[in-house]
N, C-alpha and C positions, 0 to 999 in steps of 0.2 A: 852589633848585638848578635850574639849566638843563638840561632834560631832552633838548635838541637837540645836546648836545655828543656827539661820537663819539670814542670812544677807539680809537686805532689800534694795534693789536698784530699783529705777523706771527708767529703761532704756528704751529709745525709739529707737526701732529697724526699725521703719518705715523710710527707707531712700529712698522711692520712688521718692521725689522730686529731691534728690541728684542724683539719678540714671538717671532720665530724663534729667537732666543738662549734665551730663557726656555723655550720649548717643547723645544729640544734638550737643555738641561740637566735639564729635568723628565723627559724620556725616560730619560736616564742614571740619574737618581735613582730612578725607579720600576722600572727594570730591575735595580737593586741590592736592590730590596725595602725601600727606604728612603721615609719620608713627605716628607722635605725640610724638617722643623722646623730642623734646624742646617745650613742651607745658604743661600746668597744668590748673586744674579746681579747684576753691574754691567754696565752698557752704555756708560757714558761715563768716561774718554774712549775707552777701547777695551773690548771686551767681554771679560769674564772671570767666573769662578765659583769658589765655595768650597763643598765638600760634606764635612761631617763624616761619617766612616765608623764603623760599628759594629765592634767587635773590634779585636784588636792584630795587628800583623805578626809573624811568627816572629822576624826579626832585631831587632825592637824591642818586646819585650813589656811594657815598662814605659811605653810613650809612647803618647799619642793619635794618631790617623792620619787624615789627610784627602786629599781629592782636589781638586786645583786645575786649573783651566783657563784659558788665555789664548788669544784668538783667533788669535794669530800663532805661539805656540809649542806649542799643544795641551795635552794632559793630562799631569799628573805627580802622583805620590804624595809626600806630605810628612808628616813626624812633628813633633810639638811637643817642643822640647828642654826642658831643666829650667826655663828662664825663660819659656817659652811662646811662643817664635818657632818658625815653620815652617822646617824644614830638608827641602829635596827630597832623596828617597833613590832615586827612580826616575822615569824619563820614558818614556812610552809611544812617542814618536817616531813618524815618518810623517806622514800628513795631520793637520793641526791639529784637524780636525774629522771624526773618524773616525765611523762608524756607532755609535749607541748600543750595540748588542749587542756590537760589537768593544771598547768600553770596559769594558763589564760583564765580559767574558771576561778581559781584561787584569787588572781589579781582583781577580777571584777567583783568578787565578794567583798574584798578589802574596800573597794570604792563605794560599795553600798552599805557598808558599816557592819558586815558580818564579822563575827569574831571567829576567824578561820586560823587553824594552826596555833603554834606556841607563840604566846605574846609575853614570855617571861622576861624578855630583856628590854623593856621599856625604861630607858634611862632618861627620866624627865628632868634630871639635874642639868642636862645638856640645854634645856630651853629656858633656865632661869639663870640670869647673870650672878655670877659670884659677887658677894659684898666686896668692895674695894677699901682699902685704908687710905687715908689721906697721907701721901708722902711728902706733902708741901709744908708741913709745919716747922 
């Protein structure tokens, strides 16, 4: 084996943007009193996060709830429908990256039944099973 061979890689070790995103989401998670076990952050191709929340929302007592974030659109609350897909039920609005304390206040308001932010994307059809035709005739 020739040890004089140089392998040329252009590696970008500057992950400061990814570190900032992870730190930001971690501040929201800890502000909510969570450990972050059921959350993840992705940084490519665009930054985003998913945070499973403890408890149930008053309007959706039978559905798991999560907080989702996208760097361009900001924070939204979503619930899982009967087949496990996330359905956005509230959006924080405003700055896509508000202070973690503001996100915590918004989430706590949702759990107390406050109508906070834009709730225009309430897709209730995801919670009602579609009628099925009898294919066995």
